[in-house]
matplotlib code that plots the C-alpha trace (Angstrom):
import matplotlib.pyplot as plt

x = [43.7, 47.1, 45.3, 42.9, 45.7, 47.6, 44.5, 43.9, 47.5, 47.6, 44.6, 46.4, 50.1, 50.9, 50.5, 54.0, 55.1, 55.7, 52.0, 50.1, 47.7, 44.8, 46.0, 46.6, 43.1, 41.6, 43.4, 42.7, 39.0, 38.9, 40.5, 37.8, 35.1, 36.7, 36.8, 33.3, 31.9, 33.6, 31.3, 28.0, 29.0, 29.9, 26.6, 24.8, 26.0, 25.4, 21.8, 20.8, 18.2, 19.1, 17.4, 16.8, 17.2, 16.8, 14.0, 16.1, 19.0, 17.1, 16.1, 17.4, 18.7, 20.3, 21.8, 21.5, 25.0, 24.2, 21.2, 20.4, 17.2, 16.1, 13.4, 15.2, 12.8, 13.1, 16.8, 16.9, 14.7, 17.1, 19.9, 17.9, 18.1, 20.9, 20.6, 18.1, 17.6, 15.7, 14.4, 13.1, 11.4, 10.1, 9.0, 6.7, 9.0, 6.8, 7.6, 5.9, 8.1, 7.4, 9.4, 10.2, 12.1, 13.3, 14.4, 16.4, 16.2, 18.1, 15.2, 13.0, 12.7, 10.2, 8.9, 7.3, 5.9, 4.9, 4.5, 6.8, 6.5, 9.7, 9.5, 12.9, 14.9, 11.8, 9.7, 6.5, 5.5, 2.0, 1.2, -2.6, -3.8, -1.7, 1.0, 2.9, 6.3, 8.0, 11.6, 14.3, 17.5, 20.5, 24.0, 26.6, 30.0, 29.7, 29.2, 27.0, 25.2, 22.0, 21.3, 17.6, 16.1, 12.9, 10.4, 8.0, 4.9, 2.3, 0.4, 3.1, 6.2, 7.6, 11.2, 13.9, 15.8, 18.9, 19.9, 23.0, 22.2, 24.7, 25.0, 27.9, 27.6, 30.5, 31.7, 34.9, 35.7, 35.8, 32.2, 31.1, 32.7, 30.9, 27.6, 28.5, 29.1, 25.6, 24.3, 26.1, 24.6, 21.1, 22.0, 21.4, 23.2, 26.0, 24.7, 23.9, 26.4, 25.1, 27.4, 28.4, 29.0, 25.4, 23.3, 20.7, 17.2, 16.2, 14.3, 11.3, 9.4, 9.2, 5.8, 6.0, 6.5, 3.8, 1.6, 2.5, -0.3]
y = [14.5, 15.4, 17.8, 15.1, 12.6, 15.1, 15.7, 12.0, 11.4, 14.2, 12.9, 9.6, 10.4, 6.8, 5.9, 5.3, 6.5, 2.9, 2.1, 1.9, 4.7, 2.3, 1.2, 4.8, 5.8, 2.8, 3.5, 7.2, 6.6, 4.4, 7.3, 9.7, 7.2, 7.0, 10.7, 11.2, 8.6, 10.1, 13.2, 11.3, 8.8, 11.6, 13.3, 10.0, 9.8, 13.5, 13.4, 10.2, 10.6, 8.9, 5.5, 6.1, 8.8, 8.1, 10.3, 11.6, 12.4, 15.6, 16.6, 19.9, 23.1, 23.5, 26.6, 27.3, 27.4, 27.8, 27.6, 27.9, 27.6, 28.2, 30.8, 34.1, 36.2, 33.7, 33.6, 37.4, 37.1, 34.5, 37.1, 39.5, 37.1, 37.7, 34.1, 31.2, 28.5, 25.3, 23.5, 19.9, 18.1, 14.5, 13.2, 10.3, 7.9, 8.6, 9.9, 13.2, 16.1, 19.6, 22.1, 25.7, 28.0, 31.2, 33.9, 36.8, 40.1, 43.2, 44.4, 41.4, 37.6, 35.7, 32.3, 29.8, 26.6, 23.5, 19.8, 17.6, 13.9, 11.9, 8.6, 7.0, 9.9, 11.7, 14.3, 16.2, 19.5, 20.0, 23.5, 23.0, 23.7, 26.8, 25.0, 21.7, 21.2, 17.9, 16.8, 14.5, 14.4, 13.9, 12.5, 14.5, 13.5, 16.2, 14.4, 17.1, 18.4, 17.6, 18.5, 19.1, 19.2, 21.1, 20.7, 23.7, 24.1, 26.9, 29.2, 31.8, 29.6, 26.4, 25.8, 23.3, 24.3, 22.9, 23.8, 22.9, 22.8, 22.1, 22.0, 24.5, 28.0, 27.5, 24.3, 23.3, 24.6, 21.1, 20.6, 23.8, 22.6, 19.3, 21.2, 23.3, 20.1, 19.0, 22.3, 21.9, 18.4, 19.9, 22.8, 25.4, 28.7, 29.6, 29.5, 32.2, 31.7, 32.8, 35.0, 33.0, 36.2, 37.2, 36.5, 33.7, 34.4, 32.7, 29.4, 30.7, 33.7, 36.5, 36.8, 40.6, 40.3, 41.7, 39.0, 38.4, 39.0]
z = [-39.3, -37.8, -35.4, -34.3, -33.8, -31.6, -29.5, -29.1, -28.2, -25.7, -23.9, -23.2, -22.7, -21.9, -25.6, -27.0, -30.4, -31.7, -31.4, -34.7, -35.5, -35.0, -31.6, -30.6, -31.6, -29.8, -26.5, -26.7, -27.3, -24.2, -22.3, -23.5, -22.4, -19.0, -18.5, -19.9, -17.4, -14.3, -14.2, -14.5, -11.9, -9.5, -10.2, -9.7, -6.2, -5.4, -6.9, -5.1, -2.3, 0.9, 1.4, 5.0, 7.6, 11.3, 12.7, 15.6, 13.4, 12.5, 16.0, 17.1, 15.6, 12.2, 10.6, 6.9, 5.5, 1.8, -0.6, -4.3, -6.4, -9.9, -9.1, -9.4, -7.2, -4.4, -4.9, -4.4, -1.3, 0.2, -0.1, 2.2, 5.2, 7.7, 8.9, 8.8, 11.4, 11.0, 14.0, 13.9, 16.7, 16.9, 20.3, 19.3, 17.2, 14.1, 10.7, 11.7, 12.7, 13.7, 11.7, 12.5, 10.1, 11.6, 9.2, 10.6, 8.9, 10.0, 12.1, 12.9, 13.3, 11.2, 12.6, 10.2, 11.6, 9.7, 10.1, 8.0, 7.3, 6.6, 4.9, 4.2, 2.6, 1.3, 3.0, 2.6, 4.2, 5.4, 4.1, 3.6, 0.1, -0.4, -2.4, -2.7, -1.0, -1.2, -1.5, -0.3, 1.8, -0.4, 0.1, 1.9, 3.2, 5.9, 9.2, 10.8, 7.8, 5.8, 2.2, 1.5, -2.0, -2.1, -5.0, -4.8, -6.9, -6.5, -8.7, -8.5, -8.2, -9.5, -8.4, -7.4, -4.3, -2.6, 0.9, 2.9, 6.7, 9.5, 13.2, 12.7, 11.4, 9.1, 7.4, 5.7, 2.3, 0.9, 2.2, 0.5, -2.8, -2.6, -2.2, -5.2, -7.2, -6.2, -7.5, -10.8, -11.1, -10.6, -13.0, -10.2, -9.9, -7.6, -4.0, -1.6, 1.3, 4.7, 6.8, 9.9, 11.9, 11.7, 14.8, 14.8, 16.1, 19.4, 19.0, 20.8, 19.6, 22.2, 23.9, 23.4, 19.7, 17.6, 15.8, 12.2, 9.7]

ax = plt.figure().add_subplot(projection="3d")
ax.plot(x, y, z, "-o")
ax.set_aspect("equal")
plt.show()
């Protein structure tokens, strides 16, 4: 009982010795409740999908800064990329965007093109019947970033992915830490951080490039 009393007292140093044991326990209990609630409230904000995203906010080029997912083979594959560029285009004032992801490997650039529909803060990729790829844009305090949550389901893979994209190649450490907090809220592993010194691929595929099979 003495040990518990000391723990309760140390958790709320403002409790004065002349308080009764009952009052001390009551105030300490309130302190514990306050501390316990702070983490869920922070996660509630970091997990919350955006209610709305202006279509033209996405337009243009974004560099992948960091990413994490709970599918280990795909996590290992992410580590093999030197850089990743995402390019969004919407020229018709509709929820439909064209999306190009450009993966740079040491010896080649890989271009993946899809259509993506954005409704509010949620999105759906048009990938035919090969697999399902949906998700949402999440809160971020970074002014020139977006955080994308991907929900991927296929015969070979079912995963939750989180990606931090920015107009910059490198963001502030505080912005990386906020993203890491989002990963902890999603129970995802430590992210893969892209090397900002690695070159990005050009937005347009070279006409002389060999066709991808």
